[in-house]
N, C-alpha and C positions, 0 to 999 in steps of 0.2 A: 509605244516609241522606243523601240530597241537603241537606237543612237542619242537616245536624249542624255545632255550631260548636264544639264542647268534648266531650272523650272523658275519661269520670269511671269511676276504677276502684276498686271497693271488697274490700278485701284481707277477709275476715270469718275470720279465726282461731281457734283454739280457744284460747290463752290471749290474744294480742294481736289488734286489729283497727285497720286505717287504710283513709285512702284517697291517692289522687294523681290527678292531673288534667292536662291539656293541651289547648290551644286549636288548633283544627285548621289556621288557619293557620300558626301557630307550630312545628309537628308537621312539616308539607312542609317546611318550611326548615331546621327543626335539631331532628332525632328526639328528642335529650335534653334539651328544652327541656318537662321534666315538672315538676310542683310537689307536694311530699308535704307534708301538713299538719303544721302544727309548733307548732300551738297546743294541744295536750293539754297539760293542766296535772298533771304528776305527782304526785298523793299530797300528803301535809301538806307536803315541800319546798318545791311551787311551783318543781320543776325542768319544764322543756319537752322533751316526747318526743312521737315520730316516728309514735307507734301509743299505743292506749290500750286498759285491759284488756276484754275481752270479757265483761261484765257488765251485766245489765240489772234496773234496779229499776222497779217497778211499786206503784200506791196500791191502798187496799184494793178498790179498784172496778176492779181490774186495767188501770187504765188508766197510760199511759207518766208517769214522773217522770224518770229519768236514765238516762245509758248510761257506760259506761266508768269513767273516775277519780272522775268526779261522783258516779256510783251508790256506788262502794265508800265514800269520804269520808261521802256521806249515808247509806248502811245503816250505816257504825262509830256514827254519832251515835244513829241510831235504835236499835239495841242499847244503847248507854249510858242510853236514856232508858226501854229495855225495851218499847219498842212494836212487836216483830218482827211481832206476829199482824196488826198491821195492814196490813202491807207483803208483798212479794211480790219475793225477790231470786235473781237465778239467773246462774250465772256457769259458765265450763265445759262450755258443752252441747253444742259443735258435735259432739263427739264420736259422738256419740248417732246421728247418722245415717249413721256407718259402721258402729257397733257394732250397731244393730238391725236383725233380720232378719224382723221381721214388720212389719205394715202402717206406714208410715210417717205414714199419714192419720189415723192414730187415736192415734198416740204422745202419750204425756203425759210432761211433764219435770217433776222433783220440783225446788221450789227449796230454799232453805237452811233453809228453817225445816220443811219435809217436805210443805209445799202443793203440790197441782199444776195445771198448765193444758197446752193443749193445745200441742204443740210448735210446730204451724205460727203460733200467736200468738204465742210467743217470738221466733223468727226473724224474724218479719213485722215486730213492732215495733224490735229490733234495727238491720235492714237499714235501716228508716226511718230511725232515728235517726241512722246513717252519712250517709244521703242527706241530709237536712234539715241534719244540721250542715255538709257541705260547701255547699248551697246558701246556706244562710244567710250563712258565710263570703266566698263570692262575692259575695251582695248588698253585704255591708259594704265591699268593694271597689269596688262601684259596678255589678257586672256582674251585670246579671239576663237570664236565659234563660228561654225557653219550653219547654214539656215538650220538643218535638219536635226542640230542639236540641241536647240533651244525649244523647250514646249512652251508656249505664252500661255498664260490664263486671262481673262479679261471678265473682271467683274460686273456683276448687273443684279440690279433688284429683282427679287424671287418675284414680286407683284407685277411685274412687267409682262405685257402682253408676249405673245410668240413673234408678231410682228416687228416690235422691239427690239426683241432679243435677235431675230433675224438681220435686223438693221446693223446692230453691231457687228454683226460676225461680217456683214457686207463690206463695213466699213473697215475692220482689222485687216480683211484680204487684200483691199486695195492699198492696205497702207503696206503691204509690202510682206504681211506675215502669211506662211501655207497654210492651206486646210488643213491637213493632216497636222500642223503642229499646233493647233489652235482648240483651246476648250473655253466654254464660259462657264464660270463660278457664279454660284446667287449668292447674295453677297451675305443673308443671314446664317446661310448653310458653311460659310469659309469661317467666317468669326465662330462656331459653333464648334468647328474642326480645332480651330487654334485653342481653344479656353479648354479642350481636354488636355493640354499640355503646359498650362501656364499655371501658377501660385495665383489662380482668383480668388481665394479664401487668402486676405492677409495675415489672418492669423492664426495658419499654420505654414508647414513647409513641406507638406504633402502636394506633390505636384498634380494639379487638376482636381482638388480635393471638393470643389464646390459641385461639378457635374458629370465627373469621371467614372464615379461608382457604376458598376452594371446595374441598369434598372431604373436608374434615375431618369425621370421626367422632367422636362424643365422647357419653357419658353423664352426663345431669342428673340431680342426685342431689337432690332436694328434701327436706331435712330442718325440717319443723315444731313445732309443739308437739304436734299429734297423728300426725302420719305421716310414715313415709316413702315419698316420693312419687317413682318412678326410671323415666325414660324415655332414649330412644337416638334422636340426630338427626345425621343427615348433611346438611352445608352445600352447598346447590347456587348456580346461578347466580342473579345479579338480587335477591339478599338474603334467597332463600328457603330453608325447611328442610322436611328430608323425615324424617317417624318410620320408624324400622329395627324397633323393637320395641315392642310394645304396653307401656300404662304397668303397672309393677308395684310391690309395696310393701306395707305393712300399719301395724299400730299400735304403730311405734316411734320416734316422736318424741319430743320433751324430757317431757312429760307421762308417759311410760313410765318415764321415771328418778325422776320424782316418786313413781308408784307404789309404785315399790321402796324409797325412803326413810319414805315413809308407812308401807308394810309392816314396816318396823322398830320403828317406834311401836306399830302394831298387835300386834306379837307382843310386845310387851312388856305392854303393859296389857289386851290381848282385844279379842275383835272388838266386842262389845256396850258395850264403856264407850268405845272409839274413837268409834263409832258416835255415842253420845253427845253425846261431846266434841264433834263436828263440826256436830252438830246444835244443842245448847245454847250453844257460844262457837264463834260463825261469825268472829267477829272475829280470834280466837287462832289459829283455824284458816287465815284467812286471811294472819296474819301469819307461820303456819308453812310454808305456800307460797311467800312472799318469801323466805324464810330459806333455804328449799331452793333457790331459785334462786340465791342466792350460795356455798350450798354447792357446787352441780354445777360453778359456773364455779371452786371455789379446787383442784377434782380435777384433776390433772393427771399424766402418765404419770411423771414423774421425782418426784411427789410422796415425803416420806417422814414420818415421824412422825405427827402426829396434825394432823387436819381439823374443825374445831370448828365446829358447829352449834348454834343459838340456839333454844331449844323455849320454847312458852308452860307454862311449869313449874307456876305458880300454880294457871292453869286444870285444867291435867292431873293435878294434886296434889288437887285439889278434888272431880274428879268419879273419880277411882280411890276416893277413902277413902268416898266416897258410896257407890259400887255395889260397892266389894269389900271396903272396911273394911282397906283397906292403902294406906299413903302411896306415890307413884309410885317413891321410893326404894327400896323393898322390892320390890315388884315386878320392877324393873329386875335389883335383886339377885339375883332367883330365877330369870330370864331366862338362857336360853342365849347370848343375845346380847352378854352383857357380858364374853365373851370376847376380840370384837373391838372393843368400845363401852366407854368409861369416862363416868362421869357426875361434873361438876363446877359445881356450882350450877344455872344455868338451861341449861348446855350438855351437848349430847350430843359426845363427843370420838372419833371415828371414827377406827381406824387405818387409815393410808393404803392399804394391801392390801386391808381391808375394803372400802373405797369405793370402788376400782377394780375391785372385784369387783360390787359392783353394778352399776356402769356397765357392766363387760363383757357382763353378762345382757344388755343393751340393743345393743350395736354387734353383738355377733355375730347378730342376727337381720339387723342392716343389712348387714352383712358376705355373710350368707348369700343376702340378695336378689339383691346385686350379682353372687355367685359363679354362681347360677341363671342370670341373664340372660344372662353371659358364656360359659356353655355354650351358647349358640346360634350356628350357623355365621354368620349375618348381623352380627354383633356381636362375634365375638370378636378381631376386629383393633383394637377401639376401645382406644386406649389414652390418653386424656384424660377424667378425672372431672371436671366442673364441679358443686361442692359450692353449693347457695343454700340458704336459710331461715335462722331464727333458731339452729338446734340445731346447724349445720353451722359454727359458729363455736366449738363446745367443742373444747379440746385433745385431749381423751379420743376424740371421734370421728374427729378427722382421723388422728390417732396411729393407732386401730384399721384405717382404711382405707388409711393407709400401709402400713404392717407386711404388711397381708395383700395388699395388690396392689402388690409394690415395683416392677414396670415400669410402673406406670399415673403419667401428672403430674396430679398435682392441682390445679385453679384456684379460687381460692376469692377472689370479688371484694370491695372493702372494704366495701360497703353488702349483704353477702350478704341481710339480713334485709328490704332493702326492693326485690330483684330483681323478686319477683313481681308486687307490685303495680304498678309502674313499667313493666313488662312486658305488664301487663296493659292499659295505656294505649295503649301501641307495638299489641298486637294489637286492640283495638278501632279504631285510625287506619287498620289494614290486617289485615285479619281473613285475607287469602291467604297472610299470610308463611309458615303450614305447607302447604306444596303438597301432600302427603299423610300420611294417618296409617294405622296399623294399626288394623282394627276389634277392638274388644276382645272384642266379644261375638258370640253367634251370633241370629239375629233370625227370628222366624217367626210365623204365626196358627195360632189352634185352628181345626182340620179334621176332619170325621166322613166319610173316604172309604169306599168299598166295602170289605169286611173280606176280607182275603187271609189264610188260614190259614198260608201258607208266610212271612207278614213280620209279621203283627200278632199281639200277648200275646190268647190266648184271652178272658184276663179282661176285656177292652176291650171283647169285643163286644155289640153293643147292635143292636136291629132299628128301623127307623125307615121308615113307608108299606111295611111288608113287606119289606124290603131287608138285609140284615145289615150293620152297619157297625161301622168302629171308633172308638169315642169318645176325644176329649182328644190326637188327633194332633198333634205340632209340626211343621207345614207351613214349611219352612226358606226363606227368599230374602235369607239372608247368612250367612256362614260365620265364626265367630272366627278372627284372625290374618291375614285378606285385606287386602291394600294397596288403599287407595281415593284418588283424588286429589279434593280438592273438588267438589262437588255430580255425583259419582258416583252415575249413577241405576239402578237395579234396578226392572224393570217386572213388574207382575204382573195379572193380571185375573179381574173378580170379578164376579158377576151377581146378581141379585134373584132371591127365590124364590117371591115371591106378586105378585099384581096389584095395582098403585098403589101399591107400596112405596116409600116417601120416602127411604128411607135404606138403603145397603149396612153392617151392622154387621161390624168386625173385631174380636178380642180379640187384642191384641199381646203377644209373649211374647218371653223373651231368655233366655240360656244362656253362661255360660263356658266349655261344652262345645262342640268344634266340631261334633257332628251328634248333639245332643239329638233322642229319638225322639217322647217324650211329653211335653206341659205339664205334669203331674203328677211330674214327676221332682224329683229334691232339690233340683238345681243352676239350676232352671228358675224363672225370674221373671215377674209380670205386670208388663208395663208399662203398660198400659191399655187402653181400648176405645176403638176410633176408630170413626166414625160419616162416612160418604161420603154427602153430600147431593144426591140425584138433582133437577137444574132441572126436570125436567116428568115427574112418574110417569105411566107406563100401563098399561094392562093386561096389556101383551106382557114377556114376560123382558128386562129391561134388563144390559148388560154395561158397566162400568166399567173403566179401565186406570188402575191407581195407582203412582205414581213413588215409590219410597222412595229419602229423597237421603242420601245419606254422605260421610263425608269432612270434615266441619264439627265442632265439639264437640259437636253436638246433632243426632239424627236428625229428619230433614224429610219431610214427605210431600204430594204436590200428588196430583190425580186430574181425568180428564176422563171426559165419557159417552162412550163408542166410539160410539153412534148420531147425536149430534149434533155433536162434537167441543168440545162446550161445559166449560169448567172447573167441576168440582163443589167443593162447599165438603166441606174437611176439618178434623175436630176430633178429639182426642184428650184422653180424660177419662184423667188418670192415676191408676194405683194406685200411691201412693207408701208 
């Protein structure tokens, strides 16, 4: 973007979100001249925060009312006024994109009171809130920019499916960001880029000492609220990075520990009671989530005795008595959990051993992901782990990784929670920072070749115009695990089937498997439908050459008419 004057990154997180930005001229001279917003006012205590909760409040007409801390505070007042039926309050909804295996296009999200709205609307309004907040802040500083002068970078987990990434791009476009002014940044990549420029090793004054030497191979372990997102990089000349192993990980971020603690309460009162508590006492539930944050920070490898957690006792007691005709303390006494936890007034007092056990069930998953990656020959010599993301600051997480991988050096930057959003600014300023990536998926199109009994499944035989063919074949043009530099092109030729055909339609599919055979296999998903538009349709068959462009954070496509050499329009309608 030659007109770009400012790079703005939005870090849309599971629990917290924020943004950072840098003027292009400043970044040219000093890559670390990045500004993170410090104007989020944190809750009732009026403390300044670098991030704001990922929560959205809409009015009864489904129109935007507020986002972040402001939404939290307003909804608390709405609950006290008993007017929740007139509002929609959404929180912690990002993980739905990771967990949902069905079409994201039609996915509905349930708000705190049980009402639903299309997921695309919720994500769109949330991204728009962050975008508008940034632009308003710049405006108050006297910096007014045209739409084409801002390059927006939206962060997404590297382990997300292409469908989820397509969904986020669609939401960003609906939020008012121009398609040519938007890039998606993969979260662990962004953090890796950022850590090339900072004093990651506090014992030295040399910038980027820990991972910036040419030839250094290191694992990036991005532990956020929702996911563990892991990749492996090698430092090349000229400040470039090379991906050595495709992104891996899963749903074992900070909220996974929240779920373990919430499961303890659910075991005490029962599923139905706890579900009703969440629906009816949203303020109490939000207070509980905040107490869990404090509780998690208090769990340490060396902890002994008891670790306390305040619970909304009055609300829980009321709902227990109403639904089960028993007080909370009685249900607690009857549960097997009381062997590990005691109850004193409004506090659950966990034995340190039991608290660590809850944590270990999460850290074991993280350790296993790391162990599996290290088994691959191309990464087995990696001896440095770069830990970023808010959950990486947990002493329990750090202890688990150190204990299980004693020969590895852990590097934890001071502002680990901001590494992603600041790195996304750097990525937007220099998108070629990642010279090559490992292609995560196999890609192909749906075809119907002549049936070969030695190759094809007899159940897929069909007859078209008197010819036996095989339906739903996955015709691959890229294999999972292939290294690809930026702008790596794969050419495929297609042709029209009818006279005066205006477009060549192609159904695009992808799979985590290296060699999928059919598009209806379990691990094959539809990316979307692509139309290649011919510039001047004719009676005779027309051939088009389609170039699939790999190596960036998203698949790109371009095409030419082979008869005239004219560029063809390409459009992909994604199946989110």
